[in-house]
C-alpha positions in Angstrom: -4.8 10.2 15.8 -2.8 10.6 19.0 -1.4 13.9 20.1 2.1 12.5 19.6 1.4 11.5 16.0 -0.1 14.9 15.4 3.2 16.5 16.6 5.1 14.1 14.4 3.2 15.1 11.3 3.3 18.8 12.1 7.1 18.6 12.5 7.5 17.1 9.1 5.1 19.6 7.5 7.0 22.5 9.0 10.0 21.3 7.1 12.4 21.2 10.1 14.0 18.1 11.5 14.4 19.9 14.8 10.7 19.7 15.4 10.6 16.0 14.4 13.6 15.3 16.6 11.6 16.4 19.6 9.2 13.6 19.0 9.9 10.1 20.4 8.8 7.9 17.6 8.2 4.9 19.8 5.5 6.9 21.6 3.7 7.5 18.3 3.4 3.8 17.6 0.2 3.1 19.4 -1.6 0.9 16.9 0.6 -2.2 16.7 -1.2 -5.4 15.9 1.5 -7.3 17.9 2.4 -6.7 21.5 5.7 -7.9 22.8 5.2 -10.2 25.7 7.2 -12.7 27.8 6.0 -15.6 25.6 8.9 -17.4 23.9 8.5 -17.9 20.2 9.9 -20.7 18.2 12.0 -18.5 16.1 15.1 -16.8 17.5 16.2 -15.3 14.2 14.4 -14.0 11.1 16.1 -13.4 7.8 13.9 -11.6 5.3 15.3 -11.6 1.8 13.8 -9.5 -1.0 14.7 -9.9 -4.7 13.0 -6.5 -5.5 11.0 -6.6 -8.8 11.6 -10.3 -9.5 8.9 -12.3 -11.3 8.8 -16.0 -11.9 10.3 -15.7 -15.4 13.4 -14.0 -13.8 13.8 -17.2 -11.8 13.5 -19.4 -14.9 16.1 -17.4 -16.8 18.6 -17.4 -13.9 18.1 -21.1 -13.2 18.9 -22.0 -16.8 22.0 -19.9 -16.9 23.4 -21.2 -13.6 22.2 -24.9 -13.7 20.5 -25.7 -16.9 16.7 -26.4 -17.3 16.5 -29.0 -14.5 18.5 -27.4 -11.7 17.3 -25.2 -8.9 18.5 -21.9 -7.5 19.2 -21.9 -3.7 16.0 -20.2 -2.7 13.9 -22.6 -4.8 15.0 -25.4 -2.5 13.3 -23.9 0.6 10.7 -26.1 2.2 7.5 -24.1 1.6 6.2 -22.2 -1.4 3.2 -19.8 -1.5 2.2 -16.7 -3.3 1.1 -13.2 -2.3 -1.2 -10.5 -3.6 0.7 -7.2 -4.1 -1.7 -4.4 -4.5 -1.2 -1.3 -2.4 -3.8 0.8 -0.5 -4.1 3.2 -3.4 -3.2 1.2 -6.6 -3.6 -2.2 -8.3 0.2 -1.8 -9.0 2.2 -1.2 -5.9 5.5 0.6 -5.5 8.3 -0.6 -3.3 7.4 1.7 -0.4 3.8 0.4 0.0 4.9 -3.2 -0.8 7.6 -3.3 1.8 5.4 -1.4 4.3 2.8 -4.1 4.0 5.3 -6.7 5.2 7.0 -4.5 7.8 3.9 -3.1 9.4 1.1 -5.6 8.5 -1.3 -3.2 6.8 -2.0 -1.5 3.4 -0.3 1.8 2.7 -0.6 4.1 -0.3 2.2 4.2 -2.9 5.0 6.3 -1.7 4.2 6.0 2.1 6.8 4.3 4.3 4.9 2.7 7.2 3.1 6.0 7.7 -0.4 7.0 6.8 -0.5 10.4 5.3 -4.1 10.9 6.2 -3.3 10.8 9.9 -4.4 7.3 10.8 -2.3 5.5 13.4 0.6 3.4 12.1 2.0 0.3 13.6 5.5 -0.5 14.9 7.4 -2.4 12.3 8.5 -6.0 12.8 12.1 -4.8 13.1 11.1 -2.4 15.8 9.2 -5.2 17.7 12.3 -7.4 17.3 14.4 -4.7 18.9 11.9 -4.5 21.8 12.6 -8.2 22.4 16.3 -7.4 22.7 17.3 -8.7 19.3 19.9 -7.3 17.0 18.7 -5.8 13.7 20.2 -5.3 10.3 19.5 -3.8 6.9 21.4 -4.8 3.8 20.7 -3.5 0.2 22.4 -2.7 -3.1 20.5 0.6 -3.3 20.8 3.4 -0.9 20.2 1.9 2.5 17.5 4.6 2.9 15.6 3.5 -0.1 12.0 2.4 0.1 12.3 -1.3 1.0 14.9 -1.1 3.9 13.3 2.2 5.0 9.9 0.5 5.6 11.4 -1.7 8.3 13.4 1.0 10.1 11.5 4.3 9.7 8.2 6.0 9.4 7.8 8.8 6.8 4.9 10.1 4.6 7.2 10.2 1.5 9.8 7.7 0.3 11.9 10.6 -0.9 12.6 11.7 2.7 15.8 9.7 2.7 17.8 12.1 4.9 15.0 11.8 7.5 15.1 8.1 7.1 18.8 8.1 7.9 18.2 10.3 10.9 15.5 7.9 12.2 17.8 4.9 11.8 20.5 6.5 13.9 18.5 8.6 16.4 15.3 6.6 16.9 15.4 3.0 15.6 19.0 2.2 16.4 19.5 -0.4 13.6 22.7 -2.1 14.6 23.9 -3.0 11.0 23.3 -0.9 7.9 25.1 -1.9 4.7 24.4 -0.3 1.3 25.0 3.1 -0.3 23.9 6.6 0.6 26.8 8.7 2.0 25.0 11.8 0.9 21.8 10.8 2.7 23.7 10.4 6.0 25.8 13.5 5.5 23.5 16.1 3.9 23.3 19.8 3.6 20.3 20.3 1.4 16.9 19.4 3.1 15.0 16.4 1.7 11.2 16.2 1.2 10.7 16.2 4.9 13.0 19.1 5.5 15.7 17.1 7.1 19.5 17.5 6.7 22.5 16.8 8.9 25.6 14.8 9.6 24.2 11.5 10.8 27.5 9.7 10.1 29.2 11.7 12.8 26.3 11.1 15.1 26.4 7.4 14.4 30.1 7.3 15.2 29.3 9.0 18.5 26.9 6.2 19.2 29.6 3.6 18.7 29.1 2.6 15.0 32.1 1.6 13.0 31.8 3.3 9.6 33.1 1.7 6.4 33.2 3.0 2.9 34.6 0.0 1.0 35.0 -3.8 1.3 38.3 -3.6 3.2 36.8 -1.2 5.7 33.7 -3.4 6.2 35.9 -6.5 6.7 38.1 -4.7 9.1 35.2 -3.5 11.2 33.7 -7.0 11.3 37.1 -8.4 12.4 37.4 -5.8 15.1 34.3 -7.3 16.7 32.0 -4.4 17.3 28.3 -4.6 17.6 27.3 -1.7 15.4 28.3 -1.2 11.7 27.4 1.5 9.2 28.7 0.6 5.7 28.0 3.3 3.0 29.5 2.4 -0.3 29.0 5.4 -2.5 26.1 7.8 -2.9 23.7 6.3 -5.4 23.1 2.6 -6.3 26.1 0.3 -5.8 28.0 -0.9 -8.9 25.9 -3.5 -10.8 27.2 -7.0 -11.1 27.5 -6.9 -14.8 29.7 -3.8 -14.7 32.0 -4.9 -12.0 35.8 -5.4 -12.5 38.3 -7.3 -10.4 39.5 -3.9 -9.1 36.1 -3.0 -7.7 36.3 -2.0 -4.0 32.6 -2.1 -3.2 31.4 -5.3 -1.5 29.0 -7.6 -3.3 25.6 -8.5 -1.9 26.7 -11.9 -0.6 29.7 -10.3 1.1 27.5 -7.7 2.8 25.2 -10.5 3.9 28.0 -12.5 5.4 29.3 -9.4 7.2 25.9 -8.6 8.6 25.5 -12.1 9.9 28.8 -12.0 11.7 27.7 -8.9 13.6 24.1 -9.8 14.4 24.8 -13.4 15.3 26.6 -12.2 18.5 23.4 -11.2 20.1 22.2 -14.1 22.4 18.6 -13.0 21.9 18.8 -13.5 18.1 18.2 -11.0 15.3 16.0 -9.7 12.5 17.9 -9.2 9.2 16.6 -7.7 6.0 18.6 -8.4 2.8 17.5 -6.8 -0.5 18.7 -7.4 -4.0 17.6 -3.9 -4.9 18.7 -3.7 -8.5 16.8 -6.7 -10.0 14.1 -4.1 -10.1 16.3 -1.5 -11.7 17.4 -3.9 -14.4 13.8 -4.8 -15.3 12.9 -1.1 -15.4 15.7 -0.8 -17.9 14.7 -4.0 -19.8 18.3 -5.0 -19.5 18.8 -8.7 -19.4 22.6 -8.9 -18.6 21.9 -6.5 -15.8 19.0 -8.5 -14.5 20.9 -11.8 -14.7 23.9 -10.5 -12.8 21.7 -9.2 -10.0 19.6 -12.4 -9.8 22.7 -14.6 -9.5 24.2 -12.3 -6.8 20.9 -12.5 -4.9 21.0 -16.3 -5.1 24.6 -16.2 -3.9 23.4 -14.2 -0.8 20.7 -16.8 -0.2 23.4 -19.5 -0.3 25.4 -17.5 2.3 22.3 -17.5 4.6 21.5 -21.1 4.1 25.1 -22.2 4.8 25.0 -20.1 8.0 21.8 -21.8 9.1 23.1 -25.3 8.2 26.3 -24.8 10.3 24.5 -25.0 13.7 21.6 -27.2 15.0 20.1 -24.3 17.0 20.1 -22.1 13.8 18.4 -24.9 11.9 15.7 -25.2 14.5 15.2 -21.5 15.3 15.7 -19.4 12.1 12.8 -18.4 9.9 14.0 -17.6 6.4 11.6 -15.9 4.0 12.4 -15.0 0.3 9.7 -12.9 -1.5 9.6 -10.1 -4.1 7.6 -7.0 -3.3 6.3 -6.9 -6.9 7.2 -7.8 -10.5 8.8 -5.3 -12.7 8.7 -5.1 -16.4 6.6 -8.2 -17.1 9.7 -10.1 -18.1 9.1 -13.2 -20.2 11.2 -16.1 -21.5 10.2 -16.2 -25.2 12.6 -18.8 -26.4 14.3 -20.5 -28.0 11.3 -22.4 -29.3 13.0 -25.4 -30.8 16.2 -25.8 -28.7 16.7 -27.0 -25.2 19.1 -24.6 -23.5 21.9 -25.9 -21.3 23.9 -24.5 -18.3 25.6 -21.2 -19.1 23.2 -20.3 -21.9 20.8 -17.3 -22.0 17.2 -17.2 -22.9 15.4 -15.0 -25.5 14.2 -12.2 -23.2 11.3 -9.8 -23.6 9.3 -7.4 -21.4 5.8 -6.0 -21.5 6.8 -2.6 -20.0 9.4 -0.7 -18.1 7.2 -0.3 -15.1 6.0 -2.4 -12.2 3.2 -4.9 -12.8 0.3 -6.0 -10.6 0.8 -9.7 -10.7 1.2 -11.9 -7.6 4.7 -12.9 -6.5 6.0 -16.2 -5.0 7.0 -16.7 -1.3 9.6 -19.3 -0.5 10.3 -20.0 3.2 11.7 -22.5 5.7 11.9 -22.6 9.5 9.6 -22.0 12.4 6.2 -20.8 11.3 7.0 -21.1 7.6 4.2 -23.6 6.9 1.7 -20.7 7.3 3.2 -19.1 4.2 2.6 -22.1 2.0 -0.7 -20.8 0.6 -2.4 -17.9 -1.1 -1.6 -14.8 1.0 -2.1 -11.0 1.1 1.3 -9.3 1.5 0.1 -7.9 4.9 -0.3 -11.4 6.3 3.4 -12.1 6.4 3.8 -9.6 9.3 1.5 -11.7 11.5 3.3 -14.9 10.6 6.6 -13.3 11.7 5.0 -12.0 14.9 3.8 -15.4 15.8 7.1 -17.1 15.0 8.9 -14.6 17.3 6.4 -15.0 20.1 4.9 -11.6 19.7 1.1 -12.2 20.0 -1.6 -10.1 18.4 -3.2 -7.6 20.7 
């Protein structure tokens, strides 16, 4: 372990963000498997879309409701399909932190770790950080707190996923993610220390760095229309309002609206961008074994994929140089379509739903993709391999 990483760990263990703040995180990232070079990759943009906790039966149920038994959801029409193993470094059944960290940093982590090895081993720079080193814009979009495990794995390094204040601090002070859209006001403006001992007003700090800050759909749209290059949208404290509970008066943006807003900001960078979009609450719905909840989140996620596909289709350069990946970190609940057994359902109808548990499961998950380098994902994969595919597509060779 390098001296810089030792100081980083010591700062967290002392429980004070002041000690952590003294550490330049980039200097601690000495074990990257990808080194940014002058080589020009085929992909200018990467859009990484995560239907958290989605299994194949979730796809079947949403497809039937939206199109009937023979239609296809938007992400099902992508050119290549493969599947990935999902186990973490410590468990047959992964959590979202270890699952997303495998993608973001290209190696196995223990459950709860966010691109950070608690035993002191070096950790790699994330694909988002490497994209920033290439001069690309970066963005994180989620329907959970934007500091939750999946987005955090791309933009921060902490030993415990519950260090959400520290994750917010790293986004603003160290990583410099240009677009962050989700919930989590109380993580960015905190008085009580988190599991890493961090607290502070990172909203004020973000504003000082030129971020427009929005707290509802109108504010987000106004910030995008204003044309700035940095946007922090925080729509509440906990998870955003689920699709099945929304009313016409709801002021929080939906996932497809946040996706469209993020694209309008990051597309301005002539070097391209890396954008993560997560349908966070598919996972929560399956934990709750709540089918209306799951269905609403699935359809909203597919709407977000439609937004991205339409954005790509609008320009020939985007078509040729955008890598789009859709993959779930794990299955949740073991959801099954149990019927009906003697009737063929049609568009708008719902399946007979069942679950095996309220927890994550250890099954493989599918990977849909299109664009430069996507053919390498059309096979059996380990989740850590997607990192190298993105590196190659972006022209970031292995060391």
